[in-house]
N, C-alpha and C positions, 0 to 999 in steps of 0.2 A: 240591774246592770252594775250598781255601785259596788256590790260584793265582788263581782267578777273583776272589775278594774283595780280594786284594792289587792286582790290576789296577784294580778299582773304586775303591780308596782313592787310588791315584795320580791317577786321572781326577778324583776329587772335589777334590783340591788344585788342579788346573788350572781346574776350574769355579769355585772360590772366587775365584781371582785374576781370572778373566774377569768375574765379577760385580762386583768392585770397580771395574775399569776401565769397565764398562758404566754404573754409577751415576754415576761422575765425569763421563763423557762426556755422560750424559743431563742433568746439572745445568747444564752450561755454556750450552746454547742458551737455557735459561730466563733466565739472567742477561743474555744479550745482547738477547733479545727484550724483556724488561722495561725495560732501560735505553733501548732505542730507542723504545719506545712512550712512555715518560715524557719523553724529551728532544725528540722530533720530532713525534709524532702530535698532542699537545695543541695546539701552535701551529697546525699545519695544520688541525685541526678547527675552531678558533676562526675562522680566516680563511675557510674554506669555508662555515661556518654563517652568518657575516656576509653573504657574497655571496648565499647561498641565501635568507636572511631578506629582504634588500633586494629580490630578484626577486619573492618572494611578496607582499611588502607592496605593490609597485607594481601588480601584477596585481589584488589585492583592492581597492586604493584606487580604481582605475578603476571598479570595480563600484559602490562607495559614491558616487563622484562622479556616475555615471550616474543613480543613484537620486535624489540631491538635485537634479540638473539637471532630471530629469523632473518633480519637484515644482514647480520654479520655472517651467518652460515651461507646465505644466498650469495653474498658478494665473494666469499671465499671460494664457492663453487665456480663462479664465473671466472675468477682470477686464474684458475688452473685450466681453463678451457684452451683447446689447441689454437684457437684464433688469436690468443694473446701470448703465444709461445715465442721462442727466440727469433724465429724468422720475421717477426713483426718489425723489428728494428731496421732491417735491410729492405723491407718491402717498398716497392715503388707504388705509392698509393694512387698515382695518376694512371700508370700503365695497367696495373692490376685493379681495374675498376670494380670487378665483381667482388673481390675480397674486401675492398674498401666499402662497397655497398652492404656486404654481409655484416661487417663490423658495426656500421650504423644501425642496421636492423637489430642486431644483438643488443645494442645500447637502448633502443626503443623498447624491446621486450623487457630488458632489465629495469628500465624506468617505470614500466607499467606493472611490474610483478608485485609491487607492494604499495598500499595507499599512502605510506609515510614518505615515499621517495619523491622528491621534487625535481631533481635533475640527476642524470647519470652521465659522467664524463670519462673519457680515456685520454690521458696525457702520455705522449711518447717522445722521448728524446732520441734524435738520430745523430750519427757520427759526423756527418758533413753538412747536413741540411738543417733548416730551422725546425724547432720542435713543432709537433703536430698535436692538435686538440680535436677530438671527436665529441660533438655535443648536440645531438648524435651525428650531425653533419661533419664534414671534414674541413678543418681550418688549419692554416699555417700561422703560428703565433709570431707577431712582430712587435707586440707591446712588451717592452722590457719589464714593466711593473708586473704584468701578468706572468711573464716567464719566470721572473724572480720568485713570485708566490708559489708557482708549481714546483720550481726547483727546490725551494725550502721544504716543501712537503716530501719530495723525493729524497732529500738529504737526511730526513729523519731516520735514525737507526732502526726504528721499529718497522716490521713488515706490514702489519695491519694495526691501525689505531684510529681513535676518534679525534677530530680536530675542530676547534672553535675559532673562527675568524669573522670579524665584521658582523657579529651577532648571528652567524650561520653555523649550524652544527653539521659536520661533514664526517663521513666514514671513508677512510682511505685504505686501499689495499694495493701494494706494489705488484707489478707484473714483470716477467712471468712469476707466478706464485711459487714455483719450486726453484727459483734462481737465487743464487747468492749475490748476483750483481744485477739487480733490476734496473731497467732503463725506462720504465713508465709506471703509471699508477691508474687504477680505477677509482673514481671518486663519486660517492653518493651524497648529495645534499638533501638533508631531511627537511620536510615541510614543517616549518616552525609552528604554524597555527594548529596543524594536525596533532603534533606532539604535545603542544600546550593544552589542547582539548583533552587528550588522554591524561595529562597531569592534573587537569582540573577535576577529573573524576575522583582524585584522591581526597578532595575536600568536599564533604557532603553538604556544605552550607555556602551560600554565595558570599558571605562576608569574610570568609577565610582566604588564605593564600597558600600556594604550593611553590617549592623551589627544588631544583635539581643541582647538586654541587659536585664538582670533580674531586679528585683525591686530595687536592691542596686547599679545598674549601672555597674555590672560586665558583661563582654562579654560572651554570650552563644555561639553565632556562628558569624563568620565573613568570608567573601570571600577574604580578603586581610590580609597580615601580619600586626602584631601590630607595629605601627609607632607613632611618635609624632603627626602626623596629626590626627590619630585616637583618641588619648587622648584629643587633643584640641577640636576635634569635639564632643566627649562625654561630655566634660565640657560645651561646648556651648549649647548642647541640655539640659543638666541638669539645666542650668541657665534659661531656658525658663519657663515662668509661665504656659503657655497653655500645655495641654497634647498632643495636636495634632496641627500641623501647618507646615509651610514651610518658609524658609528664605535663604538668600544668605550668604555663608560662604567662606571667603578668607583665603588662607594659602599658603605661599611661592609663591605668584604671581599667584596662580590658584584660580579661582572663582568656587564654587560649588553651585548648587541648591539642598538644603537639605530639605527633607520631613521626618517627624517623626510622630509617633503615638503610641498608646498602644493597646495591645491585652490582654484580661482578660483570664488568665489561672486558673486552680484550685488552690485556696488559694494563688495566687500570681498575679502579673501584669508584663507583658513583654513590652519592648519598642523596636520598630523597627526604624532604621535610614537608609535612602537611600540618597546617595550623588552622583549627576550627574554633571560632569564638564561642566560649561557654557563656559569656555574659549575655549575649543576644538570646541564647536559648533559655537560660534560667531567669532572665529578667521578667518575663510574663508571670512566672510562678511567684517571684518575689513581690511584684506589684499586686497580683491577685490576693496573696496572703495578707499584705498590708491593708488592702482595701477591705478584705473580709473582717480583719480585726477592727478597723476604724468604724465600719458600718455596724458591726455587732455592738461596739461600745456606744455609738450614737443611739442605736435602737434600744439598748438597755436603759440609757438615761432618759430617752424620750418616752419610754413606756410608762414611767411613773407620772409624768406630767400630762400625757395625752390619753391615757387609758380611760379616764373618767369621761372626758369629752367625747372620745370615740365611741364609748359604750352607749352614751345618749344618742349620738348620731346614728349608730347601728340599730339601736332598738326602736327608734321612732318609725322607720319604714315598716318594721315588723308589726308595730301597733296599728299603723294605717292599714296594712294588709288584713290584720285580724278584724278590724272594724268593717272593712270592705266585704270580706267573705262572710262575716256574721250577719250581714243584711240580706244574704241570699237564703235559699230554702233550707240550708243546713240547720239553722235555728240556734238559740242560746244554749240549749241543753248540750249539744256537742261541744260548744265553746267552753262550758264549765267542766265537762268531763275530760277533755284533753288539754295538754299544755300547748303553748304557742306553736312549737315546731312540729308536733304531731298533727296538730290541726292543719297547719299549712301544707304538710306533706300529704295529708289525706286529700285536701282540695286540689293540690298540684297534680297528684296522680290521676285524679278524675279528669282534669283539664288536658293533661298530656295524652291520656287514652283517646279522648275525642280528637285531639290534634293529629295523632297517628292515623286514625281512621280517615280523616280528611286528606292527609298526605298520601295515603294509599290510593284513594280515589283519584287524586291528582296525578300520581305516577302512572296510572292506567291510561292517562291521556297524553303521555309523552310522545312527541312526534317520531322519535327514532324507533319506537316499538311498532308504530304503524308502517314506517318505511321497511323494517325488516319483514313484516308480514306480507307487504305488497311484493317484495323481492322474491320471497318464497312462492307466492301465488303465481307471478309471471314465469318463473322458472319451472313450474309444474311440480313443486315439492308437496303440495297440499291436495294431491288428487284423491287421497283417502277421505277427505271431508265431504259431507253432503252439502247441498245447496243451502239448506237452512242454517247449518253450522257456519258456513262461510259468510252468509249475510249477517248472522248474529255477531261474528267477530268484527265485521266492518262497522256495524252499529255501535259496538262497544268502543271502537276507536273514534267515534264521533261522526260517522258518515251516514247520510240519509240515502237509502238505496231503493225504497219503494217508489215506483213510478219513474225510475231513472234508468238510463242505459250507460254502459261502460264503453268509453272510447279510448283509443290508445295511439300513441306516437312512438316510433323507434328512430333514434338519431344516431348516425354513424359519422364521427369526425374524420376528415381526410386532410392530407397536407401536413401531417405531423413532422415529416422529415425536415421541412424548411424552418420549423420553429422549435425543434427539440432542444436546442441550446438554451432557449429562454426558460425552459422548465427543467433543466438539469437532467434531461433524459428520462423523466418520470411521467409515464402515461397516466398513472392514477391521478396525479395532480391536475393534468389537463382535463380529465373526466370530471373531477370534483369541481373545477372552476366552471366548466360548461353547465354542470348540473345546477350550480348556484344561479347562473344567468337564466336558465330555464325556469327555476323556481320563482325568481323575481317577476318574470314576464307572465307566467301562468297565474300568479296571485292576482294580477290585475284583471284577468278575464274569467277565472273560474273560482267557485266557492269551495268545491271538493276536488282535490287532485293530490297525486303523489308522484314525486320525482325519484327514480331509482337509478343511481349511477352504478354501472357494472365495472368501472375502472379498467376497461380495455378499449377506451375511446368510443364507447357506445353508452347510450342513456335511454331509459324507458320512461314514459309518462302515461299514467292511468288517470282518467277524468270521469267523474259521474255527472251526467247532464240530463235534464228532463228531455223527454222524447219530443223534440221540436225540429222543424224543417231546416233551420239555419245553423244547426250544430256543425255541419261540415264546413261552413264558411268560417266559423270561429276557429276551428282547428287549422284551416289554411292561413288565416290571418296570423295565428300564433307561429306557424312554421315560417312564414315570411319574415316576421319581426325577429324571431330567434336566429334565422340565417344571417340577417343584417348585423345583429349584435355580435355573433360569433366571428363573422368576417372582420368586423371593426376592432374587437377587443383581443381575440385570440389569433387573428390573422390566419384562420383555418377555414376549411369549407365543410359543408354539411350535406349528407344524404338523408333526407327526411322521408320516412315511410309512414303513411296514414293508414291505420288498419280499419277493418270492418267493425262496426259497433256490435256489442254483445248485450243481449238481454239478460243472460244468466251469468253468475260469477264463475261457474264451472267451465264456461266456454272461453274465459279470458286466456288461460295458458295456451290452448291450441291456436287461437287467433294471433297471439303474440309470437308464437313459433313460426306461423305463416308469414308474419311481417319480417322476421329475421331472415327467413329464406328469400323473401322477395327483395331484400336489400342487396343480396348477392347479384342481382340482375342490373345493378347500377352500372353506368358507364365507368370503366376503371380508369379514373383520372382525378386530378385535384380540381374539382369544380362542384358548384352547388347543384344538387339534383333533388327532385321530388317524385315520389312514387305513391300514388293514391290507389289503394286496393278497393275503395268504394266505387269510384267513378271509372277506374281503369286508366286514369291520367298518369303519364310517365314522360320523363324527359326524352326527346327524340334520340335514338341511338343510331349507330352506323351499321354497316354491313358486318357480317360475321368475319372476325379476323382470320386472315390466311396465314398459315404457318410458314415462316421464312426458313425453308430448308437450307438455302445457300448460306445464310448467316450461321446456322447450326454447324454446318461443315467447316466454316471459317473458324468458329470457336474451337471445335475439336482439333482441327489442324494446328491452330496456334498453340494449344496445350501440348500437342505431341512434339512440336518443334521447340518448346520451351519459351515461347514469346508470350509471357503471361500478361504483360501490359496490353498487348494487342488483343488478347483474349478478353480482358476486362472491357476494352472499348467495344469489342464486338458484342458482348453481352448487353451493354447499354444500347447499342444500335438494334439489337434483337427486340428489347422491350419497347423501344420507340416505334419499331415497325408494328408490333402487336397493338400498341396504343393508337397508332395513326388511323386505324379503322374505327375508332370509338367503340371498341368491343366492350362487352360486359365484364364484370369482375370474374365470373365463372369462365368465360372464354379465355381471358388473359392468363388466369391461373392454370388452365388446362395446357396452354402453350408453354408456360414456364415449367410445369411439371414434366412435359415431354422433353424440353431442353435438358432438364436435370437428369432424366433417364438416359438421354444420349451421352451426356458427360460421364455418367456412372458406368455406362457400357464401355466407353473408351478406357476408363480407369481399370476395369476388369480385364480388358484386352491387353493393357499394358503390363499386367501381372502384378500390380500393386495391391497390397492388402487393404481392401476397402473398409473393413470394420475398424482397423487401427486408425485409418484416416478420419473416420466419423466419430471416433472415441465413444462408440456405443450409442450415438444419437441417431434418430430417424430423420434423415434429411427431408424426405417427402412430407412428413408430418409437420416439420418446422416451416417449410415453405407454404404449406396449405393454410397455416394459421395466420400468415401475413396478409394484411389488407392495404399495404402502401406499396406502390410501384418502386419508389426509391429504396425502400427498405429491402425489397427483394433483390435488387441489383447489388446493394452493399453486402447483403448476406452471401450471395453467390461469390462475390470477389473475396471477402474475408474468410469464408469457411471452405467453400468448394475449391476455388482456384488456388488459394493459399495452401490448403492442405495437400492438394496434388503437387504443388511446386516443392513443398518440403519433402514429400515422399520421393519424388523423382530425383531431387538433388541428393538425398541420402543414398539412393540406389546407384546414382552415377558415381558418387565418391567411392562406394564399395567396389564397383567395377574397375575404377581407376587404380585403386589399391591392389586389387588382384592382378591387374596388368603389370604393375611395377614389380610385384612379388614374383611373377612368372619370369620376368626379365632378369631379376637378380638370381633366381635359381638357374637360369640358362647360363649366366655369366660365371657362376661358381662351377658349373659342370663343364664348360668349354673355354675356360680362360686361356688354355694353352694354344687355342686356335686364333685365327685372325677375326676378331669380333669387331663389328662396326655398329654404330647407332642405327644406320639405315637397315642393316640386316635384322637387328632386334626389333625395329619398328615393323618390318614386314611380318615377322613371326607373331607380334602382338596385334597385328591387324590395324595399325594406325600410322600416322605420319611421323617422321623423325622429330619435327618440331614439337608435336604434341607429346611424344614419349619423353623427350628431353625436359620439357616443362614439368610433366607429372613426376618424373624421376627426381628432379630437384626439389619439388614441393614435398615429396614423400620422405626422401632420405636426407635432405639437407645439403647434399653435394651433387655435382654434375656427373654425367654418365662416365666420362673418361677418367675422372679422378677416382670414382668408385672402382672401375676396372683396374686402374693402376694399383690401388690399395690391395686388391685381391692378389694380383700378380707379385707385388713386392712382398706381401706376407708369405706367399708360397715359396718365393725365392729365399727368404730368411730361414724358413724351416729347412729347406734343402741344404742351405749352407751350414747350418748348425748340425744337422742330423745325418748327413751323407758325405761321402768323399768324391762326389761327382765333380767333373771339371766345370769351371764357371761357364764355359761356352755351352756345355750340355745343359746346364741349369737354365741358361738364358733361353735356349730353344724350347726347353720343357715348359717354361712359363709364358711363351709366346713372344719373345723379343729376339732381335738380332744381337749378337754379342756386343758389338760396338755401342749400339744404342742402349743396351741393357746396363753397361757400366755407367753411362751418363745419367740415366733415369734413376738408377739405384743410389748413386751418390747424391743426387738432388733431393731425394726423399729421405734417405737415411743419414746423410751427412758424411759417410765414408765410402770408399770403393768396396765392391764385393769381397775382394781378397782380404782387405783390412778387417772387414766385418767378421770373416771366418776366423781370423786370428784372434780377434777380441772375444768371440764366442767360445 
């Protein structure tokens, strides 16, 4: 062995020198990379981020500009509305309550038409009375300060403009919009926080800030407090010749990528400024590059001093491993023929191969494989296997099946509706929790068992036990202990079905399917129940549930009359009546399916499209899958009754619209006759009150105003296009001559004769 170790010592010196060269070579790339990153990458990143910032700002600015332009166009549209016309100044807001109410509703609609609008106001100056403010309710202004504020806005020479007072940004449009002497103004106050949130999207980094400036350089909005940095940045932007651009701004040792541009607003121009800190972005790269350079330098200097010591420390474990492996059956000949690492590699490969074989044998014993096999077995997916193959598979998973019988339990959880909030509505989580409880309890009683959660509030248990007389008692004891544990921990109830024992593995799927069917004969309610198919023991049930026909008729009649809340209460009463007889799950489900069929028949009789209501779903199949009484009621209320209510309401609206359209057609055809609301209501088959309400909801004006507009429009045409006498025209459009002159002047502003002269 002395020759062997001398060779090893000479090779050790060679390895030490190689290690020194390796450490020096490994340190040099770090120095080069660190210097390159520090010298070139920082400047490239600043330039690239500046361009990227500018592109993002322009894209997001267009969105803000579109939002503000939508506000301006929307307000201009409302300012020209006839409600805010010249007659508004002389309108008696107390006497003409309906018009006052309509103005308030219009302001409510205007206020809700855009998410940026905080308040919508209408200010009206009257000749003899106090000014009026709609906000959107009706108020007479008595506060001189408030009146002075609104008057100053009205005195502005601009018809529409943006105004900033007391930190509030407001859009003002004078009314009437087409008047040269406006007497009022529509005012929209912008939600400051909403607009600030939009402005903050211009800065892609939290450390930056954004400003919005008016044409004179004053700050309209800013997401940061006023500082000297802000003032210097405004001066720098004002000094730029281009209206849009980007540049780097440095202040107090911090570099910012500044992007600015303009937005054209009505009769003014705004400037947006967005500053993103480059220092915060580039500093990690700078720090990293410096650290890389320092670490590389330290590594290069330490390599010379530590390489020799490290090589000795590294080589000593190798020598110990060589001595350890050489004492085994490989022998000295293999140690002389191979170098250290080849020898260690050969021995390590041999040991690794043995380890993999042991690991594969261990993986075959993993519990989840056994659980998957048992789940397939209980659900009948292994019917193609023979009895010998099934027993061999069980033995491979560690089960002893010779001289044992297979016993099963089926557990159905009930009362989920009362605890669903605790589990976030996840039935699989409840099933998993109950399966863990069952596994803990079964481990104390049985040596070989498998718990199979089905994640639909049901669990299966397969146990192998010697053929002994007291096996049934052990299963009963487990069922009682499991029931108490689930009642206490999950606050739910159990229906436990004990199946018949099976001597053969192939009989297990059929016996388990029989247990699942038998669980359907449980009393349909939230209570603990036990069904034993071996002894025939079962919880006592009540009489067969009688079908409550009277409640079904009440439900159907309530739906027909549109009393949907009463229908929901009747459905709950229907289920309570079915449950009061302590009927089985099958009996109650049969009654609920019959109720659903009655409701479905009523829907078809009503002429509603059933497939559109169900959205292609099979209601009967969905109801049949439910195993909770409360879930059935909630499903009928939220799916069946709600779908019918939506369909009935849509059809009623369509019928009402057609009724109003027929009335309008009749008015256009017979405007020259004596038309009354009562006569039109008789023709439409409804009451005058109902027709008047529907007419106002559909057209926006009342019945008599609409008829007057038709007649005045026809009279205007006859005055312009014919030479008929005014008295003849009055009779032709359905008016007496004296009344015709008054009504024409009231709506047009001039008498009929004057109108003909002007035309």
